[in-house]
Backbone as a printed PyTorch tensor [residue, N CA C, xyz], in Angstrom:
tensor([[[ 78.9810, 107.9690, 105.2100],
         [ 79.7800, 109.0320, 105.1030],
         [ 78.7020, 110.2720, 105.0860]],

        [[ 79.0030, 111.3590, 105.6780],
         [ 78.0450, 112.5290, 105.5390],
         [ 78.5990, 113.4240, 104.5140]],

        [[ 78.0750, 113.1860, 103.2800],
         [ 78.3700, 113.9030, 102.0550],
         [ 78.0020, 115.3420, 102.1990]],

        [[ 77.0610, 115.7680, 103.0370],
         [ 76.7000, 117.1430, 103.1580],
         [ 77.7180, 117.8950, 103.7990]],

        [[ 78.3180, 117.2280, 104.7390],
         [ 79.3540, 117.9140, 105.6270],
         [ 80.7360, 117.3850, 105.4590]],

        [[ 81.0350, 117.1270, 104.1800],
         [ 82.4940, 116.4000, 103.8040],
         [ 83.5670, 117.1560, 104.3650]],

        [[ 83.3990, 118.5550, 104.2370],
         [ 84.4710, 119.3600, 104.9640],
         [ 84.9180, 119.2220, 106.1420]],

        [[ 83.9380, 118.7480, 107.1680],
         [ 84.1700, 118.5580, 108.6790],
         [ 83.8780, 117.2780, 109.0560]],

        [[ 83.5290, 116.4240, 108.1940],
         [ 83.2250, 114.9810, 108.5950],
         [ 84.2040, 114.3270, 109.1670]],

        [[ 84.1090, 113.9830, 110.6230],
         [ 85.3520, 113.3370, 111.3430],
         [ 85.5520, 111.8000, 110.7460]],

        [[ 84.5190, 111.1920, 110.4060],
         [ 84.7350, 109.9220, 109.7490],
         [ 85.5210, 109.9980, 108.3160]],

        [[ 85.3860, 110.9700, 107.6890],
         [ 86.2470, 111.1530, 106.3010],
         [ 87.7040, 111.4820, 106.7810]],

        [[ 87.5560, 112.4070, 107.7260],
         [ 89.0540, 112.8650, 108.2000],
         [ 89.8080, 111.6750, 108.6690]],

        [[ 89.2760, 110.6790, 109.5930],
         [ 89.9300, 109.5420, 109.8480],
         [ 90.2300, 108.6340, 108.8480]],

        [[ 89.4490, 108.3830, 107.7340],
         [ 89.7440, 107.5250, 106.6420],
         [ 91.0050, 108.1600, 105.8240]],

        [[ 90.8890, 109.3760, 105.7580],
         [ 92.0400, 110.0550, 104.9190],
         [ 93.3460, 109.8490, 105.9100]],

        [[ 93.0960, 110.0840, 107.2290],
         [ 94.3990, 109.7920, 107.9490],
         [ 94.8720, 108.4000, 107.8090]],

        [[ 94.0840, 107.5860, 108.1940],
         [ 94.4410, 106.0170, 108.2740],
         [ 95.0050, 105.4330, 107.0450]],

        [[ 94.4300, 105.9200, 105.7410],
         [ 94.9610, 105.4480, 104.4510],
         [ 95.8920, 106.2810, 103.7720]],

        [[ 96.2220, 107.2790, 104.5040],
         [ 97.2790, 108.3190, 103.8760],
         [ 96.8360, 108.9840, 102.6340]],

        [[ 95.4840, 109.3920, 102.6370],
         [ 94.9260, 110.2050, 101.4600],
         [ 95.2880, 111.5420, 101.6700]],

        [[ 96.3320, 111.9970, 100.9950],
         [ 96.9940, 113.3350, 101.2030],
         [ 96.3340, 114.3070, 100.2260]],

        [[ 95.9450, 113.8660,  99.1420],
         [ 95.5990, 114.8380,  98.0870],
         [ 93.9670, 114.5240,  97.5910]],

        [[ 93.3070, 115.4440,  97.4460],
         [ 91.9570, 115.3160,  96.8890],
         [ 91.6220, 116.5620,  96.2530]],

        [[ 90.4370, 116.3230,  95.3110],
         [ 89.9840, 117.4210,  94.4490],
         [ 88.4710, 116.7550,  94.3620]],

        [[ 87.7610, 117.7990,  93.7250],
         [ 86.2300, 117.4700,  93.4030],
         [ 86.0280, 117.6040,  91.8890]],

        [[ 85.3570, 116.6410,  91.4130],
         [ 84.9240, 116.5590,  89.9780],
         [ 83.4730, 116.5490,  89.7360]],

        [[ 82.7890, 117.5560,  89.0290],
         [ 81.6040, 117.3200,  88.7670],
         [ 81.1910, 116.9700,  87.2740]],

        [[ 80.5540, 115.6140,  87.1490],
         [ 80.4810, 115.2090,  85.8910],
         [ 78.9850, 115.4700,  85.5010]],

        [[ 78.7770, 116.6610,  84.5330],
         [ 77.5640, 116.9060,  84.0660],
         [ 77.9350, 117.7430,  82.7170]],

        [[ 76.9380, 117.6470,  81.7220],
         [ 77.3490, 118.6010,  80.4550],
         [ 77.4800, 119.9090,  80.6250]],

        [[ 76.9650, 120.5300,  81.6740],
         [ 77.0560, 122.0060,  81.9200],
         [ 78.3800, 122.5340,  82.7840]],

        [[ 78.9610, 121.2550,  83.2990],
         [ 79.9770, 121.6020,  84.3760],
         [ 81.4190, 121.1050,  83.9180]],

        [[ 81.3380, 119.9120,  83.1290],
         [ 82.6130, 119.3040,  82.8000],
         [ 83.0210, 119.7770,  81.2320]],

        [[ 84.0540, 120.4900,  81.1130],
         [ 84.7670, 120.8410,  79.7350],
         [ 84.8800, 119.4830,  78.9340]],

        [[ 84.5580, 119.5200,  77.8650],
         [ 84.7620, 118.3190,  76.8770],
         [ 83.9920, 117.0420,  77.3680]],

        [[ 82.6490, 117.3800,  77.9100],
         [ 81.8440, 116.3470,  78.4710],
         [ 81.6120, 115.1450,  77.7740]],

        [[ 81.4280, 115.1210,  76.4280],
         [ 80.9540, 114.1070,  75.7150],
         [ 82.1800, 113.1700,  75.5230]],

        [[ 83.5400, 113.8600,  75.2250],
         [ 84.6110, 112.9300,  75.2540],
         [ 85.1030, 112.4100,  76.3750]],

        [[ 84.9560, 113.0840,  77.7160],
         [ 85.2180, 112.3740,  78.8850],
         [ 84.4790, 111.3040,  79.3520]],

        [[ 83.0100, 111.4390,  78.9630],
         [ 82.1530, 110.3130,  79.3960],
         [ 82.6590, 109.1440,  78.6300]],

        [[ 82.9700, 109.3340,  77.2860],
         [ 83.3420, 108.0150,  76.4820],
         [ 84.7010, 107.4620,  77.1950]],

        [[ 85.6510, 108.3770,  77.4170],
         [ 86.9280, 107.9590,  78.1440],
         [ 86.8020, 107.2580,  79.5110]],

        [[ 85.8230, 107.7890,  80.1980],
         [ 85.5190, 106.8930,  81.5720],
         [ 85.0220, 105.5340,  81.2090]],

        [[ 84.1970, 105.4630,  80.1560],
         [ 83.5540, 104.2210,  79.8810],
         [ 84.5240, 103.1590,  79.1690]],

        [[ 85.4980, 103.5930,  78.7080],
         [ 86.5520, 102.7200,  78.0480],
         [ 87.0790, 101.8890,  79.2170]],

        [[ 87.1410, 100.5800,  79.0430],
         [ 87.7270,  99.5430,  80.0450],
         [ 89.1980,  99.8780,  80.1470]],

        [[ 89.5110, 100.1180,  81.3820],
         [ 91.0530, 100.4210,  81.7430],
         [ 91.4310, 100.0550,  83.0950]],

        [[ 92.6930, 100.2910,  83.3350],
         [ 93.2420, 100.1130,  84.6820],
         [ 93.9990, 101.2990,  84.9910]],

        [[ 94.3360, 101.4370,  86.2910],
         [ 95.2780, 102.2190,  86.8110],
         [ 96.4420, 101.6690,  87.5850]],

        [[ 97.5540, 102.3590,  87.6720],
         [ 98.7840, 101.6730,  88.3970],
         [ 98.6620, 101.9130,  89.8950]],

        [[ 97.9000, 102.6440,  90.2270],
         [ 97.4010, 103.0520,  91.7440],
         [ 96.0510, 102.8030,  92.0520]],

        [[ 95.7210, 102.8880,  93.2850],
         [ 94.3580, 102.6760,  93.6630],
         [ 93.4930, 103.9990,  93.0240]],

        [[ 92.3100, 103.4940,  92.8440],
         [ 91.4070, 104.7960,  92.4530],
         [ 90.3510, 104.8660,  93.5440]],

        [[ 90.1660, 105.9240,  94.2670],
         [ 89.5130, 106.2150,  95.2730],
         [ 88.4580, 107.2170,  95.0140]],

        [[ 87.0230, 106.9790,  95.0660],
         [ 86.1030, 108.0220,  94.6990],
         [ 84.9440, 107.7990,  96.0970]],

        [[ 84.7130, 109.2420,  96.0910],
         [ 83.6300, 109.6470,  97.2160],
         [ 82.6790, 110.3270,  96.6080]],

        [[ 81.3650, 109.7350,  96.5150],
         [ 80.2700, 110.5280,  95.8470],
         [ 79.5890, 111.4620,  96.8220]],

        [[ 79.6600, 112.7690,  96.4180],
         [ 79.3680, 114.0630,  97.2940],
         [ 77.6980, 114.1140,  96.8790]],

        [[ 77.3770, 113.8640,  95.6270],
         [ 75.9890, 114.0280,  94.9850],
         [ 75.8920, 113.4060,  93.6410]],

        [[ 74.5510, 113.0700,  93.4930],
         [ 74.3420, 112.4040,  92.0970],
         [ 74.6000, 110.9490,  92.3700]],

        [[ 74.7040, 110.2100,  91.3060],
         [ 74.7020, 108.7450,  91.3100],
         [ 75.5960, 108.4250,  89.8300]],

        [[ 75.8800, 107.0870,  89.9870],
         [ 76.6070, 106.4540,  88.7100],
         [ 76.8680, 105.3020,  88.9960]],

        [[ 77.5690, 104.5380,  88.0660],
         [ 78.0220, 103.0480,  88.1380],
         [ 79.4650, 102.9970,  87.8850]],

        [[ 80.1320, 102.0450,  88.6900],
         [ 81.3570, 101.4210,  88.3310],
         [ 81.2690, 100.2050,  87.9630]],

        [[ 81.7410,  99.8070,  86.9350],
         [ 81.6920,  98.2960,  86.4270],
         [ 83.1000,  97.7350,  86.5860]],

        [[ 83.2610,  96.6760,  87.1710],
         [ 84.4880,  95.9820,  87.6220],
         [ 84.4340,  94.6480,  87.0430]],

        [[ 85.6070,  93.9850,  86.6120],
         [ 85.5820,  92.4970,  86.1230],
         [ 85.7610,  91.5670,  87.3720]],

        [[ 85.2610,  90.5040,  87.5570],
         [ 85.3440,  89.5470,  88.4940],
         [ 86.5400,  88.6060,  88.0950]],

        [[ 86.6190,  87.5100,  88.9050],
         [ 87.8010,  86.6770,  88.8160],
         [ 87.6460,  85.8010,  87.5080]],

        [[ 86.1760,  85.6980,  86.9170],
         [ 86.1570,  85.1630,  85.8730],
         [ 85.9620,  85.8670,  84.5330]],

        [[ 86.3250,  87.1860,  84.7660],
         [ 86.2990,  88.3010,  83.5360],
         [ 84.9180,  88.5610,  83.3420]],

        [[ 83.8990,  88.4600,  84.1420],
         [ 82.5070,  89.0780,  83.8140],
         [ 82.2910,  90.2340,  84.6790]],

        [[ 81.5310,  91.1350,  84.0070],
         [ 81.1630,  92.3960,  84.5880],
         [ 80.3450,  92.4730,  85.9280]],

        [[ 80.6510,  93.1330,  86.7970],
         [ 79.8350,  93.2940,  87.9850],
         [ 79.6990,  94.9220,  88.2620]],

        [[ 78.3120,  95.1390,  88.1720],
         [ 78.0000,  96.7450,  88.1370],
         [ 77.7590,  97.0740,  89.5660]],

        [[ 78.5480,  98.1970,  89.9520],
         [ 78.2660,  98.6040,  91.4110],
         [ 77.6610, 100.1000,  91.2400]],

        [[ 76.3410, 100.1740,  91.7810],
         [ 75.8180, 101.4440,  92.0090],
         [ 76.2680, 102.3640,  93.0050]],

        [[ 76.3080, 103.6400,  92.6330],
         [ 77.2200, 104.5500,  93.6400],
         [ 76.3890, 105.5680,  93.7120]],

        [[ 75.8500, 106.0900,  94.8860],
         [ 75.3040, 107.2240,  95.2140],
         [ 75.7560, 108.1290,  96.1980]],

        [[ 75.0230, 109.2310,  96.6020],
         [ 75.6090, 110.1340,  97.6390],
         [ 75.8130, 109.4020,  98.9250]],

        [[ 77.1410, 109.7030,  99.4470],
         [ 77.7240, 109.2540, 100.6970],
         [ 78.4030, 108.0000, 100.4790]],

        [[ 78.4290, 107.3590,  99.2870],
         [ 79.2620, 106.0440,  99.0930],
         [ 80.7300, 106.5340,  98.6810]],

        [[ 81.6050, 105.4050,  99.0670],
         [ 83.0230, 105.6310,  98.7300],
         [ 83.4380, 104.2950,  98.1390]],

        [[ 84.3040, 104.3740,  97.4440],
         [ 84.6830, 102.9650,  96.8210],
         [ 86.2110, 103.2620,  96.5240]],

        [[ 86.9290, 102.0610,  96.6580],
         [ 88.3760, 102.0690,  96.3220],
         [ 88.4610, 100.9520,  95.4380]],

        [[ 88.9630, 101.2110,  94.2190],
         [ 89.1440, 100.1880,  93.2640],
         [ 90.9040,  99.8720,  93.3520]],

        [[ 91.2170,  98.8410,  93.4800],
         [ 92.6050,  98.3190,  93.5580],
         [ 93.4410,  98.6900,  92.3860]],

        [[ 94.6040,  98.9380,  92.3970],
         [ 95.4930,  99.1280,  91.1990],
         [ 95.6260,  97.8860,  90.5350]],

        [[ 95.5220,  97.8350,  89.2400],
         [ 95.4110,  96.6770,  88.4300],
         [ 94.1160,  96.1030,  87.9390]],

        [[ 92.9950,  96.6210,  88.6110],
         [ 91.6170,  96.0610,  88.3050],
         [ 91.0300,  96.7910,  87.1390]],

        [[ 90.7670,  95.9610,  86.1760],
         [ 89.8560,  96.3550,  85.0040],
         [ 88.5520,  97.2080,  85.4310]],

        [[ 88.2620,  98.3630,  84.8180],
         [ 87.0800,  98.9480,  85.2290],
         [ 86.5010, 100.0640,  84.3000]],

        [[ 85.4150, 100.6440,  84.4630],
         [ 84.8840, 101.6030,  83.8440],
         [ 83.8160, 102.4130,  84.6110]],

        [[ 83.5720, 103.6640,  84.3430],
         [ 82.4050, 104.2720,  85.0410],
         [ 81.4060, 105.1350,  83.9020]],

        [[ 80.1700, 104.9480,  84.3860],
         [ 79.1750, 105.6070,  83.5750],
         [ 78.3550, 106.2360,  84.5160]],

        [[ 77.5400, 107.3550,  84.0570],
         [ 76.5370, 107.8800,  84.8820],
         [ 75.1510, 107.0400,  84.7530]],

        [[ 74.3600, 107.4000,  85.4250],
         [ 72.9390, 106.7740,  85.3550],
         [ 72.0590, 107.7910,  84.6750]],

        [[ 70.7670, 107.4080,  84.6500],
         [ 69.9530, 108.3100,  84.0340],
         [ 69.6800, 109.7780,  84.5180]],

        [[ 70.3170, 109.9670,  85.6320],
         [ 70.3210, 111.5450,  86.0720],
         [ 71.3890, 112.4080,  85.4750]],

        [[ 72.2910, 111.5820,  84.8380],
         [ 73.5810, 112.2220,  84.1970],
         [ 74.1680, 113.3860,  85.0140]],

        [[ 74.5200, 112.9150,  86.1870],
         [ 75.1700, 113.7990,  87.1990],
         [ 75.6980, 113.1170,  88.2390]],

        [[ 77.0380, 113.5930,  88.4710],
         [ 77.6770, 112.8970,  89.8380],
         [ 78.6570, 114.1180,  90.2090]],

        [[ 78.7230, 114.2940,  91.4730],
         [ 79.8720, 115.2270,  92.0310],
         [ 80.6120, 114.2190,  93.0800]],

        [[ 81.9170, 113.9660,  92.6240],
         [ 82.7220, 113.0940,  93.4450],
         [ 83.9530, 113.7050,  93.8360]],

        [[ 84.4080, 113.4500,  95.0900],
         [ 85.7780, 113.4920,  95.6570],
         [ 86.7410, 112.4700,  95.0760]],

        [[ 87.7380, 113.0320,  94.4760],
         [ 89.0340, 112.0420,  94.0350],
         [ 90.0110, 112.1070,  95.2010]],

        [[ 90.3710, 111.1720,  95.6850],
         [ 91.5240, 110.8940,  96.6260],
         [ 92.7090, 110.1210,  96.2230]],

        [[ 93.8780, 110.6960,  96.5750],
         [ 95.0570, 109.9550,  96.2280],
         [ 96.0090, 109.7910,  97.4610]],

        [[ 96.8740, 108.8170,  97.4450],
         [ 98.1710, 109.0180,  98.4470],
         [ 99.0640, 109.5120,  97.4980]],

        [[ 99.5660, 110.7160,  98.0610],
         [100.6950, 111.4980,  97.3990],
         [100.0060, 112.3110,  96.1740]],

        [[100.9630, 112.5920,  95.0620],
         [100.5850, 113.4230,  94.1270],
         [ 99.5830, 112.4760,  93.2130]],

        [[ 98.4530, 113.1220,  92.7120],
         [ 97.6340, 112.4810,  91.7690],
         [ 98.2620, 111.8550,  90.4650]],

        [[ 97.9120, 110.9590,  90.0890],
         [ 98.2010, 110.2110,  88.8610],
         [ 97.0020, 109.8730,  87.8970]],

        [[ 96.7800, 110.4270,  86.9930],
         [ 95.6600, 110.2940,  86.0810],
         [ 95.5410, 109.3320,  84.9840]],

        [[ 96.8900, 108.6100,  84.8350],
         [ 96.9690, 107.8590,  83.5540],
         [ 96.0440, 106.6380,  83.6220]],

        [[ 95.3410, 106.5180,  82.6140],
         [ 94.4130, 105.2620,  82.4620],
         [ 95.1420, 104.4470,  81.3040]],

        [[ 95.0670, 102.9910,  81.5980],
         [ 95.7290, 102.3030,  80.5450],
         [ 94.5320, 101.3810,  79.8990]],

        [[ 94.0500, 101.5980,  78.9230],
         [ 93.1700, 100.6770,  78.2890],
         [ 93.3950,  99.2170,  77.9830]],

        [[ 92.4600,  98.3640,  78.2010],
         [ 92.5900,  97.1020,  78.0250],
         [ 93.0600,  96.4960,  76.5570]],

        [[ 94.0160,  95.9750,  76.2610],
         [ 94.6890,  95.0200,  77.0570],
         [ 95.9570,  95.8450,  77.7650]],

        [[ 96.1260,  95.4400,  79.1070],
         [ 97.2590,  96.1860,  79.7600],
         [ 97.6550,  95.2010,  80.7470]],

        [[ 97.9590,  93.9300,  80.3770],
         [ 98.2080,  92.7550,  81.2840],
         [ 99.6740,  92.6600,  81.7890]],

        [[100.5710,  93.3810,  81.0000],
         [101.8840,  93.2870,  81.5590],
         [102.3990,  94.2850,  82.5480]],

        [[101.5300,  95.0070,  83.0670],
         [102.0650,  95.9570,  84.0030],
         [102.1810,  95.1990,  85.5030]],

        [[103.1720,  95.6330,  86.0160],
         [103.3050,  94.9090,  87.4940],
         [102.0290,  95.0580,  88.4090]],

        [[101.2460,  96.2330,  88.3820],
         [100.1060,  96.2850,  88.9470],
         [ 98.8570,  95.3040,  88.5780]],

        [[ 98.8220,  94.9940,  87.6280],
         [ 97.8510,  93.9700,  86.9710],
         [ 98.3060,  92.6780,  87.3000]],

        [[ 99.4940,  92.2510,  87.2580],
         [ 99.9930,  90.9610,  87.7690],
         [ 99.7930,  90.7370,  89.1640]],

        [[100.1570,  91.9180,  90.1150],
         [ 99.9350,  91.7970,  91.4510],
         [ 98.3360,  91.6740,  91.8250]],

        [[ 97.4030,  92.2860,  90.9660],
         [ 96.1350,  92.1460,  91.2930],
         [ 95.6150,  90.5870,  90.8620]],

        [[ 96.1560,  90.2240,  89.9060],
         [ 95.7450,  88.8090,  89.2570],
         [ 96.2310,  87.7010,  90.3640]],

        [[ 97.4800,  87.9600,  90.9920],
         [ 97.8970,  87.0590,  92.0190],
         [ 96.9710,  87.1120,  93.3700]],

        [[ 96.5870,  88.3600,  93.6630],
         [ 95.5180,  88.7720,  94.7210],
         [ 94.3440,  87.7300,  94.5060]],

        [[ 93.7670,  87.9360,  93.3550],
         [ 92.5280,  87.1920,  92.8650],
         [ 92.6840,  85.6430,  92.9250]],

        [[ 93.9080,  85.0540,  92.5690],
         [ 94.2730,  83.7820,  92.7820],
         [ 94.3080,  83.3670,  94.0350]],

        [[ 94.9220,  84.1060,  94.8480],
         [ 94.9680,  83.7120,  96.3010],
         [ 93.6270,  83.6240,  97.2050]],

        [[ 92.8140,  84.5120,  96.7140],
         [ 91.4300,  84.6330,  97.4160],
         [ 90.4770,  83.4890,  96.7860]],

        [[ 90.7150,  82.8480,  95.6180],
         [ 89.8240,  81.8780,  95.1190],
         [ 89.8280,  80.5080,  95.8370]]])
């Protein structure tokens, strides 16, 4: 994706249309840009899940999403400018910055945004059960 021209990028426009990503905003994670920076960074790094997909498009900077595999082991995903990721509802994950301590990301949602994170353990939610069923079927 063309992160320098995200406002007019036809590929991003098509992804948003095809996936029905009707809502978006931009977050800058940096000590000089994000209120309560230290608290937010700790919150992002707490292992959690969401009841909806988490879609992030990196417009600048870089960081890491850590996700759990089917054996409950961590997988680190390096994200940098131009990368987009969709974390499915129910997957345990966390986010951290890399040594540059800066990322600017677009957050995308289907419908109204829901920011609620459920820290582990959160295995009784239907979204988690559906995700675990998906993993079992893929194995």
